[in-house]
C-alpha positions as a printed Julia matrix, in Angstrom:
357×3 Matrix{Float64}:
   9.38  18.69  -18.94
   7.16  21.45  -18.1
   8.45  23.91  -15.3
   5.7   24.12  -12.87
   5.02  27.65  -11.35
   2.23  28.2    -8.91
   0.48  31.14   -7.18
  -0.55  30.29   -3.63
  -3.4   32.2    -1.61
  -2.52  31.99    2.19
  -3.43  29.86    5.03
  -7.07  29.86    5.42
  -7.69  29.76    1.48
  -8.01  26.55   -0.08
  -6.98  27.97   -3.78
  -4.03  27.25   -5.47
  -3.8   28.27   -9.6
  -1.03  26.19  -11.46
   0.23  28.77  -14.06
   2.5   26.81  -15.68
  14.45   2.08  -13.38
  14.77  -2.08  -11.8
  12.24  -2.63   -8.71
  14.43  -2.8    -5.81
  13.68  -5.78   -3.45
  12.65  -4.06    0.02
  11.45  -5.44    3.51
   9.09  -2.69    4.58
   8.18  -2.02    7.8
   5.27  -0.31    9.3
   6.41   1.71   12.53
   3.05   2.57   14.32
   4.41   3.41   17.66
   6.98   5.75   19.0
   8.99   2.49   19.91
  11.15   1.58   16.95
  12.8   -1.58   16.01
  15.81  -1.05   14.2
  17.48  -3.49   11.93
  20.4   -5.17   13.66
  22.77  -3.83   11.37
  26.04  -1.75   11.58
  24.84   0.16    8.72
  21.61   0.75    9.34
  20.33   4.69    9.42
  17.05   5.64   10.33
  15.69   9.05    8.87
  12.51  10.64   10.11
  10.66  13.28    8.22
   7.91  15.69    9.54
   5.3   18.13    8.19
   5.24  21.73    8.63
   6.64  23.45   11.57
   5.98  26.84   12.81
   6.85  28.64   15.77
   5.12  31.77   14.76
   1.6   33.4    15.65
  -0.28  30.97   18.26
   2.53  28.77   18.69
   4.92  31.56   19.3
   2.61  33.1    21.95
   2.4   29.85   23.95
   6.41  29.48   23.81
   6.54  33.33   25.19
   4.48  31.7    28.26
   5.72  28.19   28.64
   9.36  28.51   27.0
  10.65  27.43   23.27
  10.94  23.49   24.23
   7.25  23.35   25.33
   5.75  22.31   21.97
   8.06  19.6    21.73
   7.91  17.79   25.16
   5.89  14.99   23.73
   7.82  14.38   20.4
  11.29  15.06   21.32
  12.1   11.69   22.78
  10.75  10.01   19.31
  12.6   12.38   17.21
  15.86  11.57   19.17
  15.18   7.86   18.08
  16.25   8.55   14.72
  19.73   9.35   13.0
  18.48  12.14   10.69
  15.28  14.37   11.65
  14.31  16.66    9.01
  11.01  19.33    8.72
   9.71  21.97    6.81
  10.22  25.25    8.59
   7.29  27.54    7.86
   7.95  30.43   10.02
  11.07  32.77    9.67
  13.26  33.2    12.72
  13.81  37.0    13.37
  13.52  39.8    15.63
  10.56  42.49   16.67
  12.2   44.94   14.49
  11.53  43.0    11.3
   9.45  44.52    9.15
   7.24  42.43    6.52
   8.39  42.03    3.18
   4.36  41.76    1.53
   2.23  43.94    4.06
  -0.72  42.75    2.36
  -0.23  39.3     2.46
  -2.89  37.74    4.73
  -0.43  35.43    6.92
   3.11  36.27    7.72
   4.7   33.72    9.97
   7.83  35.14   12.13
   9.32  33.33   15.29
  11.93  34.3    17.97
  15.4   33.61   17.01
  16.05  31.14   20.08
  13.86  28.75   18.52
  16.48  27.52   16.55
  18.12  25.84   19.9
  14.78  24.49   20.67
  14.3   22.94   17.39
  17.9   21.5    17.82
  17.14  20.31   21.19
  13.9   18.77   19.68
  16.26  16.54   17.64
  16.04  18.37   14.42
  19.21  17.89   11.86
  18.12  19.41    8.87
  15.17  22.16    7.9
  13.94  23.06    4.2
  13.13  26.81    3.98
  11.64  26.35    0.47
   8.47  27.49    1.38
   5.83  30.42    0.67
   6.88  32.06    4.24
  10.29  31.98    3.68
  10.53  35.87    2.72
   7.54  37.19    4.79
  10.18  39.44    6.57
  12.62  39.94    3.94
  15.98  38.99    3.16
  17.5   40.33    6.46
  15.31  38.0     8.3
  16.23  34.92    6.05
  19.77  35.68    6.67
  19.06  35.73   10.54
  17.37  32.46   10.05
  20.27  30.67    8.39
  22.64  32.2    11.01
  20.51  30.85   13.92
  20.01  27.53   12.4
  23.7   26.97   11.82
  24.6   28.51   15.34
  22.1   26.01   16.91
  24.07  22.92   14.7
  20.92  22.45   12.05
  21.5   22.29    8.53
  19.11  24.41    6.29
  18.24  23.8     2.4
  16.1   25.15   -0.27
  16.81  29.0     0.32
  19.46  30.96    0.37
  21.21  34.8    -0.51
  21.04  33.59   -4.01
  20.01  31.19   -6.43
  23.11  28.88   -6.15
  23.07  28.88   -2.41
  19.24  27.96   -2.43
  19.76  25.01   -4.77
  22.83  23.58   -2.87
  21.98  20.5    -0.92
  22.48  19.59    2.73
  24.93  16.82    3.12
  24.68  14.54    6.11
  27.12  11.56    6.41
  26.28   8.6     8.86
  27.95   5.49    9.13
  29.69   6.22    5.89
  26.34   6.65    4.12
  26.39  10.08    2.31
  22.69  11.58    2.43
  21.89  15.01    0.09
  18.97  16.92    0.68
  17.44  19.15   -1.98
  14.25  21.58   -1.49
  12.31  23.41   -3.79
   8.95  25.57   -3.49
   6.05  27.48   -4.69
   4.89  30.87   -3.3
   2.27  33.98   -3.56
   4.89  35.87   -5.56
   7.68  35.48   -8.2
   9.75  37.94   -5.89
  10.28  35.12   -3.24
  12.21  33.21   -5.94
  16.08  33.29   -5.4
  17.82  34.53   -8.54
  21.63  35.13   -9.34
  21.51  38.78   -7.84
  18.41  37.85   -5.07
  17.8   35.9    -1.97
  14.89  33.29   -1.86
  13.76  29.94   -2.0
  14.66  27.57   -5.1
  11.59  27.39   -7.3
  10.2   24.26   -8.51
  11.38  23.83  -11.97
  12.14  20.84  -13.85
  15.59  21.52  -14.97
  16.66  22.99  -11.78
  15.77  19.62  -10.05
  17.27  17.15  -12.87
  20.59  19.24  -12.85
  20.72  19.37   -9.03
  20.12  15.37   -8.57
  22.8   14.46  -11.52
  25.42  16.85   -9.8
  24.93  14.56   -6.74
  25.78  11.5    -8.84
  28.65  10.03   -7.54
  28.79  12.28   -4.55
  26.0   11.16   -2.45
  24.61   7.53   -2.01
  21.12   8.93   -1.18
  19.39  11.7    -2.56
  16.25  13.29   -0.86
  13.9   15.4    -2.51
  11.39  17.98   -0.83
   8.7   19.8    -2.36
   6.44  22.62   -0.99
   3.59  22.52   -3.27
  -0.25  21.4    -4.06
  -3.69  22.35   -2.97
  -4.2   23.4     0.73
  -6.42  21.24    2.53
  -6.85  18.39    0.11
  -6.08  14.97    0.75
  -5.21  13.83   -2.85
  -2.34  15.18   -4.93
  -2.97  16.37   -8.39
  -1.92  14.49  -11.63
   0.69  16.66  -12.42
   2.13  16.28   -9.01
   2.09  12.44   -9.47
   3.67  12.37  -12.91
   6.49  15.05  -11.82
   7.03  13.0    -8.7
   7.71  10.1   -10.62
  10.02  11.86  -13.33
  12.08  13.01  -10.04
  12.39   9.4    -9.04
  13.54   8.38  -12.54
  16.21  11.33  -12.36
  17.52   9.31   -9.56
  16.03  10.72   -6.26
  15.61   7.94   -3.66
  12.52   9.88   -2.17
  10.24  12.63   -2.72
   8.59  14.32    0.48
   6.01  16.66    0.17
   4.51  19.76    2.37
   1.86  22.57    2.23
  -1.41  21.37    2.2
  -1.34  21.27    5.93
  -3.31  17.91    5.57
  -2.0   14.49    5.39
  -1.83  13.04    1.45
  -1.1    9.43    0.48
   2.28   7.81    0.25
   2.76   5.91   -2.99
   5.66   3.56   -3.77
   7.15   4.06   -7.36
   9.89   1.83   -8.54
  10.49   0.93   -4.73
  10.87   4.57   -4.06
   8.38   6.34   -1.62
   6.62   9.57   -2.69
   5.12  11.22    0.25
   3.07  14.05   -1.2
   2.01  15.7     2.12
   3.01  15.06    5.64
   0.42  17.31    6.81
   1.48  19.74   10.02
   3.46  18.56   12.78
   3.57  21.75   14.78
   1.01  24.53   13.69
  -1.65  26.68   15.39
  -4.47  25.01   13.0
  -7.06  23.06   14.2
  -9.47  22.63   11.02
 -10.62  19.01   10.27
  -7.68  17.14    9.16
  -4.77  19.76   10.31
  -4.63  18.03   13.52
  -3.38  14.83   12.49
  -0.24  13.84   10.58
   2.29  11.31   10.24
   5.93  11.19   10.61
   7.56   9.12    7.64
  10.22   6.53    8.82
  12.9    5.57    6.35
  15.53   2.96    7.06
  18.32   2.57    5.27
  20.45  -0.41    5.4
  23.96   0.74    3.58
  22.54   2.41    0.55
  19.34   0.6     0.47
  15.84   1.69    1.85
  15.26  -1.56    3.89
  11.76  -0.12    5.85
   9.08   2.41    5.18
   6.58   3.37    7.87
   4.69   5.77    9.86
   4.36   7.24   13.28
   0.44   8.33   13.48
   0.59  12.01   15.3
  -2.53  13.92   16.87
  -2.69  16.87   18.3
  -5.92  16.5    20.44
  -7.44  19.91   20.02
  -4.12  21.68   21.03
  -1.38  23.09   18.72
   1.36  20.61   20.0
   1.8   17.27   18.74
   2.02  13.84   20.18
   2.22   9.92   18.97
  -1.4    8.96   18.38
  -3.05   6.26   20.81
  -5.91   4.1    20.84
  -8.9    5.06   18.29
  -7.18   8.0    17.04
  -4.1    5.8    15.95
  -6.23   3.44   14.2
  -8.38   6.3    12.66
  -5.16   7.91   11.05
  -4.01   4.66    9.82
  -7.24   3.93    8.26
  -7.56   7.02    6.53
  -3.97   6.67    5.35
  -4.93   3.77    3.8
  -7.91   5.07    2.31
  -5.69   7.77    0.49
  -3.06   5.93   -0.57
  -5.13   3.08   -2.03
  -5.75   5.08   -5.45
  -2.02   6.25   -5.59
  -0.5    2.4    -5.61
  -1.79   0.17   -8.88
   0.86  -2.71   -7.8
  -1.16  -5.31   -5.57
   1.31  -5.46   -3.2
   2.23  -2.08   -2.51
   0.01  -1.29    0.56
   1.15  -4.53    2.04
   4.88  -3.19    1.65
   3.7    0.02    3.02
   1.99  -2.08    6.1
  -1.34  -0.79    5.38
  -2.96  -3.75    4.11
């Protein structure tokens, strides 16, 4: 399998250059409101995954005026319905004296350290750091981020002080089910990738991902792989992404969850396992077409088996702050999700299983 690397030209650019097994019987439900009906089973675990989360830049300015919990006032109650909530933290946490690692980079995101507490109060349990902004303010800021998240009670994954820490999964046990979360990302410079002697993010490399999933065999019941990848602002994944995601499922992952394009991409079922290529923006100061609408991906596990897959549509209504979509906006998001998911699902009943038919 080819190792995939990429060069990402920052937010606002629409350019990314690539340099580089039995079907489970599922009962799949569509969760289209913030009120989710849980399976009546003591082993049922509900997991919510959201898109890109940034508390820097315009969001940071709003937080200074209204408080760190303000961005989540419309979604916190929804997030607290789940047993596990994860997202991609796209703004490092630090102090005003932290210096940019790449001054010539057009977009550098940093948020106050107390944002970690707000994220925990909002309902987040785990955050991937494997993205192209993790090293915006250097090793010191990422270390501060890890410390602040830990103090707030949030697990991190996908980055670290050196490569093995970046590749180490975050592990959560709920009702006797052991979940392992791995994350890998692409970036604007090879200098953001962790090595044995340097901190950074875990790169998207097939040898790493295959080995890391295999290491969880017998140690975890469920393995979730998060990938920061793809073309920004494009609502369809590339063929190599589809091929690679299926390979990852074949290696033993139970779901693949994507970030980075800032817009919603389709959801594919492969061998009964979900691949969400991009969940769009959850909290981000962008208002371009498509960047203000996204979904929460809901995965329900009964025992070790996925027994429900669905989405909760989100619309930011010309603000930066997410809320559950209603009325016409909700219909449009679901209609669009069906449109962009249809080409990804060759099996006739996949859309029905996803609740989109």
